[in-house]
FITIPA-914510 format. One record per residue (C-alpha): residue in one letter; residue number from 1; x, y, z. Coordinates in steps of 0.25 Angstrom, whole numbers, padded with zeros to 4 digits. Example, Ala and Ser with C-alpha at 12.3 -4.5 7.8 and 13.67 -1.06 7.14 Angstrom:
2
<node lomi="a" loza="1" xx="0049" yy="-0018" zz="0031"/>
<node lomi="s" loza="2" xx="0055" yy="-0004" zz="0029"/>
// end
This chain:
191
<node lomi="l" loza="1" xx="-0017" yy="-0484" zz="0576"/>
<node lomi="v" loza="2" xx="-0010" yy="-0492" zz="0565"/>
<node lomi="d" loza="3" xx="-0002" yy="-0486" zz="0554"/>
<node lomi="e" loza="4" xx="-0007" yy="-0489" zz="0539"/>
<node lomi="d" loza="5" xx="0007" yy="-0492" zz="0535"/>
<node lomi="e" loza="6" xx="0008" yy="-0503" zz="0546"/>
<node lomi="l" loza="7" xx="-0006" yy="-0508" zz="0542"/>
<node lomi="s" loza="8" xx="-0002" yy="-0509" zz="0528"/>
<node lomi="v" loza="9" xx="0010" yy="-0517" zz="0531"/>
<node lomi="v" loza="10" xx="0003" yy="-0527" zz="0540"/>
<node lomi="v" loza="11" xx="-0008" yy="-0529" zz="0529"/>
<node lomi="k" loza="12" xx="0003" yy="-0531" zz="0518"/>
<node lomi="d" loza="13" xx="0010" yy="-0542" zz="0527"/>
<node lomi="v" loza="14" xx="-0004" yy="-0549" zz="0530"/>
<node lomi="v" loza="15" xx="-0007" yy="-0549" zz="0515"/>
<node lomi="d" loza="16" xx="0007" yy="-0555" zz="0513"/>
<node lomi="l" loza="17" xx="0006" yy="-0565" zz="0524"/>
<node lomi="q" loza="18" xx="-0008" yy="-0569" zz="0519"/>
<node lomi="r" loza="19" xx="-0003" yy="-0571" zz="0505"/>
<node lomi="r" loza="20" xx="0009" yy="-0579" zz="0509"/>
<node lomi="l" loza="21" xx="0001" yy="-0589" zz="0518"/>
<node lomi="g" loza="22" xx="-0009" yy="-0591" zz="0507"/>
<node lomi="m" loza="23" xx="-0021" yy="-0584" zz="0514"/>
<node lomi="d" loza="24" xx="-0024" yy="-0574" zz="0503"/>
<node lomi="g" loza="25" xx="-0039" yy="-0577" zz="0502"/>
<node lomi="i" loza="26" xx="-0042" yy="-0579" zz="0516"/>
<node lomi="l" loza="27" xx="-0042" yy="-0566" zz="0523"/>
<node lomi="e" loza="28" xx="-0049" yy="-0560" zz="0511"/>
<node lomi="n" loza="29" xx="-0060" yy="-0571" zz="0512"/>
<node lomi="k" loza="30" xx="-0057" yy="-0575" zz="0497"/>
<node lomi="p" loza="31" xx="-0062" yy="-0589" zz="0494"/>
<node lomi="g" loza="32" xx="-0052" yy="-0598" zz="0488"/>
<node lomi="l" loza="33" xx="-0040" yy="-0606" zz="0492"/>
<node lomi="l" loza="34" xx="-0028" yy="-0602" zz="0499"/>
<node lomi="t" loza="35" xx="-0016" yy="-0598" zz="0491"/>
<node lomi="l" loza="36" xx="-0002" yy="-0604" zz="0494"/>
<node lomi="p" loza="37" xx="0008" yy="-0595" zz="0500"/>
<node lomi="s" loza="38" xx="0017" yy="-0589" zz="0490"/>
<node lomi="f" loza="39" xx="0031" yy="-0593" zz="0493"/>
<node lomi="s" loza="40" xx="0042" yy="-0593" zz="0482"/>
<node lomi="p" loza="41" xx="0050" yy="-0606" zz="0481"/>
<node lomi="q" loza="42" xx="0062" yy="-0598" zz="0486"/>
<node lomi="e" loza="43" xx="0054" yy="-0594" zz="0499"/>
<node lomi="v" loza="44" xx="0050" yy="-0608" zz="0501"/>
<node lomi="k" loza="45" xx="0064" yy="-0613" zz="0500"/>
<node lomi="q" loza="46" xx="0070" yy="-0602" zz="0508"/>
<node lomi="k" loza="47" xx="0059" yy="-0604" zz="0520"/>
<node lomi="f" loza="48" xx="0061" yy="-0619" zz="0519"/>
<node lomi="w" loza="49" xx="0077" yy="-0617" zz="0520"/>
<node lomi="d" loza="50" xx="0076" yy="-0608" zz="0531"/>
<node lomi="g" loza="51" xx="0066" yy="-0616" zz="0539"/>
<node lomi="t" loza="52" xx="0075" yy="-0629" zz="0537"/>
<node lomi="q" loza="53" xx="0087" yy="-0621" zz="0542"/>
<node lomi="f" loza="54" xx="0080" yy="-0616" zz="0554"/>
<node lomi="y" loza="55" xx="0076" yy="-0629" zz="0558"/>
<node lomi="l" loza="56" xx="0090" yy="-0635" zz="0555"/>
<node lomi="e" loza="57" xx="0097" yy="-0625" zz="0563"/>
<node lomi="g" loza="58" xx="0087" yy="-0627" zz="0575"/>
<node lomi="s" loza="59" xx="0090" yy="-0642" zz="0574"/>
<node lomi="k" loza="60" xx="0105" yy="-0640" zz="0575"/>
<node lomi="l" loza="61" xx="0103" yy="-0630" zz="0586"/>
<node lomi="l" loza="62" xx="0094" yy="-0640" zz="0594"/>
<node lomi="g" loza="63" xx="0105" yy="-0651" zz="0591"/>
<node lomi="t" loza="64" xx="0116" yy="-0642" zz="0597"/>
<node lomi="d" loza="65" xx="0108" yy="-0639" zz="0609"/>
<node lomi="v" loza="66" xx="0105" yy="-0653" zz="0612"/>
<node lomi="q" loza="67" xx="0120" yy="-0657" zz="0611"/>
<node lomi="y" loza="68" xx="0123" yy="-0645" zz="0620"/>
<node lomi="a" loza="69" xx="0112" yy="-0650" zz="0630"/>
<node lomi="l" loza="70" xx="0118" yy="-0664" zz="0631"/>
<node lomi="k" loza="71" xx="0131" yy="-0658" zz="0634"/>
<node lomi="l" loza="72" xx="0125" yy="-0650" zz="0645"/>
<node lomi="f" loza="73" xx="0117" yy="-0661" zz="0650"/>
<node lomi="t" loza="74" xx="0130" yy="-0670" zz="0650"/>
<node lomi="k" loza="75" xx="0137" yy="-0659" zz="0658"/>
<node lomi="a" loza="76" xx="0126" yy="-0658" zz="0668"/>
<node lomi="i" loza="77" xx="0125" yy="-0674" zz="0670"/>
<node lomi="f" loza="78" xx="0140" yy="-0674" zz="0673"/>
<node lomi="g" loza="79" xx="0138" yy="-0664" zz="0684"/>
<node lomi="e" loza="80" xx="0142" yy="-0651" zz="0678"/>
<node lomi="t" loza="81" xx="0133" yy="-0639" zz="0682"/>
<node lomi="l" loza="82" xx="0126" yy="-0633" zz="0670"/>
<node lomi="q" loza="83" xx="0127" yy="-0618" zz="0668"/>
<node lomi="p" loza="84" xx="0113" yy="-0611" zz="0667"/>
<node lomi="r" loza="85" xx="0114" yy="-0608" zz="0653"/>
<node lomi="e" loza="86" xx="0117" yy="-0623" zz="0650"/>
<node lomi="v" loza="87" xx="0105" yy="-0627" zz="0658"/>
<node lomi="r" loza="88" xx="0096" yy="-0617" zz="0650"/>
<node lomi="t" loza="89" xx="0102" yy="-0624" zz="0637"/>
<node lomi="l" loza="90" xx="0098" yy="-0638" zz="0642"/>
<node lomi="r" loza="91" xx="0084" yy="-0633" zz="0645"/>
<node lomi="r" loza="92" xx="0083" yy="-0626" zz="0632"/>
<node lomi="t" loza="93" xx="0088" yy="-0638" zz="0624"/>
<node lomi="a" loza="94" xx="0078" yy="-0648" zz="0632"/>
<node lomi="k" loza="95" xx="0066" yy="-0638" zz="0629"/>
<node lomi="d" loza="96" xx="0071" yy="-0638" zz="0614"/>
<node lomi="l" loza="97" xx="0071" yy="-0653" zz="0613"/>
<node lomi="v" loza="98" xx="0057" yy="-0654" zz="0620"/>
<node lomi="t" loza="99" xx="0051" yy="-0644" zz="0611"/>
<node lomi="f" loza="100" xx="0058" yy="-0649" zz="0599"/>
<node lomi="v" loza="101" xx="0049" yy="-0662" zz="0597"/>
<node lomi="p" loza="102" xx="0036" yy="-0654" zz="0596"/>
<node lomi="f" loza="103" xx="0042" yy="-0643" zz="0588"/>
<node lomi="v" loza="104" xx="0046" yy="-0653" zz="0577"/>
<node lomi="v" loza="105" xx="0033" yy="-0660" zz="0577"/>
<node lomi="i" loza="106" xx="0026" yy="-0647" zz="0575"/>
<node lomi="l" loza="107" xx="0035" yy="-0644" zz="0563"/>
<node lomi="i" loza="108" xx="0033" yy="-0658" zz="0557"/>
<node lomi="i" loza="109" xx="0018" yy="-0658" zz="0558"/>
<node lomi="p" loza="110" xx="0013" yy="-0655" zz="0544"/>
<node lomi="l" loza="111" xx="0007" yy="-0641" zz="0546"/>
<node lomi="t" loza="112" xx="0005" yy="-0630" zz="0536"/>
<node lomi="p" loza="113" xx="0016" yy="-0619" zz="0537"/>
<node lomi="v" loza="114" xx="0005" yy="-0610" zz="0543"/>
<node lomi="g" loza="115" xx="0002" yy="-0621" zz="0552"/>
<node lomi="h" loza="116" xx="0016" yy="-0622" zz="0557"/>
<node lomi="v" loza="117" xx="0016" yy="-0607" zz="0559"/>
<node lomi="l" loza="118" xx="0004" yy="-0607" zz="0567"/>
<node lomi="v" loza="119" xx="0008" yy="-0619" zz="0576"/>
<node lomi="f" loza="120" xx="0022" yy="-0613" zz="0579"/>
<node lomi="s" loza="121" xx="0016" yy="-0599" zz="0581"/>
<node lomi="f" loza="122" xx="0006" yy="-0605" zz="0591"/>
<node lomi="i" loza="123" xx="0017" yy="-0613" zz="0598"/>
<node lomi="q" loza="124" xx="0027" yy="-0601" zz="0598"/>
<node lomi="r" loza="125" xx="0017" yy="-0592" zz="0604"/>
<node lomi="f" loza="126" xx="0012" yy="-0601" zz="0615"/>
<node lomi="f" loza="127" xx="0024" yy="-0610" zz="0617"/>
<node lomi="p" loza="128" xx="0036" yy="-0600" zz="0614"/>
<node lomi="d" loza="129" xx="0046" yy="-0610" zz="0620"/>
<node lomi="f" loza="130" xx="0041" yy="-0622" zz="0611"/>
<node lomi="f" loza="131" xx="0051" yy="-0620" zz="0600"/>
<node lomi="p" loza="132" xx="0065" yy="-0627" zz="0602"/>
<node lomi="s" loza="133" xx="0075" yy="-0616" zz="0603"/>
<node lomi="p" loza="134" xx="0084" yy="-0620" zz="0592"/>
<node lomi="y" loza="135" xx="0072" yy="-0618" zz="0582"/>
<node lomi="t" loza="136" xx="0070" yy="-0603" zz="0586"/>
<node lomi="d" loza="137" xx="0076" yy="-0591" zz="0578"/>
<node lomi="r" loza="138" xx="0081" yy="-0585" zz="0591"/>
<node lomi="r" loza="139" xx="0090" yy="-0598" zz="0593"/>
<node lomi="q" loza="140" xx="0094" yy="-0600" zz="0579"/>
<node lomi="n" loza="141" xx="0098" yy="-0585" zz="0577"/>
<node lomi="l" loza="142" xx="0107" yy="-0586" zz="0590"/>
<node lomi="m" loza="143" xx="0114" yy="-0597" zz="0584"/>
<node lomi="r" loza="144" xx="0116" yy="-0590" zz="0571"/>
<node lomi="m" loza="145" xx="0122" yy="-0578" zz="0579"/>
<node lomi="y" loza="146" xx="0131" yy="-0587" zz="0586"/>
<node lomi="a" loza="147" xx="0135" yy="-0594" zz="0573"/>
<node lomi="a" loza="148" xx="0138" yy="-0580" zz="0567"/>
<node lomi="v" loza="149" xx="0147" yy="-0576" zz="0579"/>
<node lomi="e" loza="150" xx="0154" yy="-0589" zz="0577"/>
<node lomi="m" loza="151" xx="0157" yy="-0588" zz="0562"/>
<node lomi="n" loza="152" xx="0162" yy="-0574" zz="0564"/>
<node lomi="f" loza="153" xx="0171" yy="-0578" zz="0576"/>
<node lomi="p" loza="154" xx="0175" yy="-0592" zz="0574"/>
<node lomi="t" loza="155" xx="0187" yy="-0592" zz="0584"/>
<node lomi="a" loza="156" xx="0179" yy="-0585" zz="0595"/>
<node lomi="n" loza="157" xx="0174" yy="-0599" zz="0599"/>
<node lomi="l" loza="158" xx="0189" yy="-0603" zz="0603"/>
<node lomi="l" loza="159" xx="0192" yy="-0590" zz="0611"/>
<node lomi="t" loza="160" xx="0191" yy="-0593" zz="0626"/>
<node lomi="r" loza="161" xx="0195" yy="-0586" zz="0638"/>
<node lomi="p" loza="162" xx="0199" yy="-0592" zz="0651"/>
<node lomi="g" loza="163" xx="0186" yy="-0596" zz="0659"/>
<node lomi="e" loza="164" xx="0178" yy="-0596" zz="0646"/>
<node lomi="r" loza="165" xx="0172" yy="-0609" zz="0640"/>
<node lomi="r" loza="166" xx="0179" yy="-0614" zz="0627"/>
<node lomi="g" loza="167" xx="0171" yy="-0610" zz="0615"/>
<node lomi="s" loza="168" xx="0165" yy="-0597" zz="0621"/>
<node lomi="i" loza="169" xx="0165" yy="-0585" zz="0612"/>
<node lomi="r" loza="170" xx="0171" yy="-0572" zz="0616"/>
<node lomi="l" loza="171" xx="0166" yy="-0561" zz="0607"/>
<node lomi="t" loza="172" xx="0164" yy="-0546" zz="0610"/>
<node lomi="a" loza="173" xx="0150" yy="-0541" zz="0608"/>
<node lomi="a" loza="174" xx="0155" yy="-0533" zz="0596"/>
<node lomi="s" loza="175" xx="0160" yy="-0545" zz="0589"/>
<node lomi="k" loza="176" xx="0147" yy="-0553" zz="0591"/>
<node lomi="t" loza="177" xx="0139" yy="-0541" zz="0585"/>
<node lomi="r" loza="178" xx="0149" yy="-0540" zz="0574"/>
<node lomi="a" loza="179" xx="0148" yy="-0555" zz="0571"/>
<node lomi="l" loza="180" xx="0133" yy="-0555" zz="0572"/>
<node lomi="s" loza="181" xx="0131" yy="-0543" zz="0563"/>
<node lomi="s" loza="182" xx="0140" yy="-0548" zz="0553"/>
<node lomi="r" loza="183" xx="0132" yy="-0560" zz="0550"/>
<node lomi="t" loza="184" xx="0116" yy="-0559" zz="0546"/>
<node lomi="i" loza="185" xx="0109" yy="-0568" zz="0556"/>
<node lomi="s" loza="186" xx="0095" yy="-0571" zz="0550"/>
<node lomi="r" loza="187" xx="0083" yy="-0574" zz="0558"/>
<node lomi="g" loza="188" xx="0078" yy="-0589" zz="0556"/>
<node lomi="p" loza="189" xx="0067" yy="-0593" zz="0547"/>
<node lomi="r" loza="190" xx="0058" yy="-0593" zz="0559"/>
<node lomi="g" loza="191" xx="0059" yy="-0578" zz="0562"/>
// end
C-alpha cells in the first residue's frame, strides 16, 4: 500500500521537524526538559529579515491599494461610473482594511512561534479570506512579476495606442515570458 522508500522519507522528515521544534523527547516518552530548536544565527537572521521584508512589502501594497481606492471613490462621488474591475478593487480594499486590524492584533499578541503557526493555521483553514490580500504570497508574487516586467521594459509604460489608456503596457506574450523567465522570482517567506 505504501512504498518503503516513501515511508522512510516521511519518517526522516518527522524526526527532523521534531528536532527543530525542540520536541525530541516527547514522542519517545523520554522524561526531561524540551530542547530548544536548533537554528544557526544566520538562519535566525535570514528568517527575521525575510519576515520583515514580507510585512513591509505587504504594508506598501496596502498603502497603494488605499490610495487607489480613494481615487476610485472620489471618481464615483463625482458621478462617473466605475468599471466592474474597479468595483472589485474597492471591495477588496475595503475587506483588506476591515481584516487588517484583527490580523495585526493577532500578530502582536505575545504567542510562541508555534502558537502563531497554530492560530494562523486554524484561521486559514476555517476563515480563508481573513488575511488581507497584500499579506499573501500570491499577491506579493504577482507584484514581483509586474516589477520584473517593468524593469525589463521601462519604456513600455509610455507606449499607448489611440483608444488605450495612458500607461497601459503593450507587450507580446513572448516578451512577457522572456521578461519573467530572465529574472528569478522567489516565493515569499510564507510559502
